N, C-alpha and C positions, 0 to 999 in steps of 0.2 A: 504493500500500500504506500501511497505517497505521503510524505511528511507535510503537515500543514503548519503554517506560521500563524501565530496569534500574537497580537500586540496589546500590551497593557500600558495605559498612559495615566499616570497619577503623580502628583508632586509629593505625596506622602509615601515614603519608603515602606512603612509597615503595611499599608494597604496593598501596595504592589506585591509584597512578599506573600500576603494571605491569598490574593487572587492567583498568583503564580503557583502556589502550593496546591490550590484546588484544581487548576487547569492542566498542570504538567502531567502528561501521560505519554506512554510510548506512541510515537507517530505524531506528536504535537511539539512543535518548537515554540516555546513561549519567550518572546522578546519583550523588553521593557523600555519605557521612556519616562522621564521625570518632568517633562515640560512639553508644551505644544511644539516648540521649535525642534526639540529632539524627536518628537513623533513624526514631524514632517520629514526629517532626515531619514528616519527609519522607513517611511512610506516610499521614499525615493529609491532606497536600496533594496527593499524586499517587497514581495507580494504577500498579502495577508488574507487568510480565510475570514477573519473577523478582527475588529479593533474594539477594545473596551476603553472608553475614553471618559476621564473625569471631567465634569462640567466646570468645576471651580479650580483654576490654576492661575498662578501669579503672572506668568508672561502673557500668553494669549489663552483665552478661555476655551473650553471644550467645543463650544458651538463654532467659534471662529476657526479653530483647528480643523474641525470636521469639514467646514466649508472649503478650506484650503486643500484638504486631502481630496475632496470631491472634484475639485477643479482639474486635477491631474487625470489624464485619460486612463493611466494604469490602475489608479485606485478609485476611479469614479463610481464603481459599483460594489466596492468592498463594504460589507455590512459593518455599521458602526453602532455599538451599544453604549449609550451614555450611562455613566455611573456617578453617584454623588453620595457624600457622607450624610 
């Protein structure tokens, strides 16, 4: 089976750790980003099956980050799930 990439984006390291421990299974490559800027960089370098994106982040918020991810053809149809504390 193919390995799928999942991206977790949250500025709180402990939330990233919890989500990563839940999602990490064989066949799933869980990548992380701690800011919207970092998430955009990841979206340029990799293709993701799904992106879990925190709404409240200090640099650019989740909605803005999602809009920027959607603007790129490669990630235009990647499912994005918004998460918030």
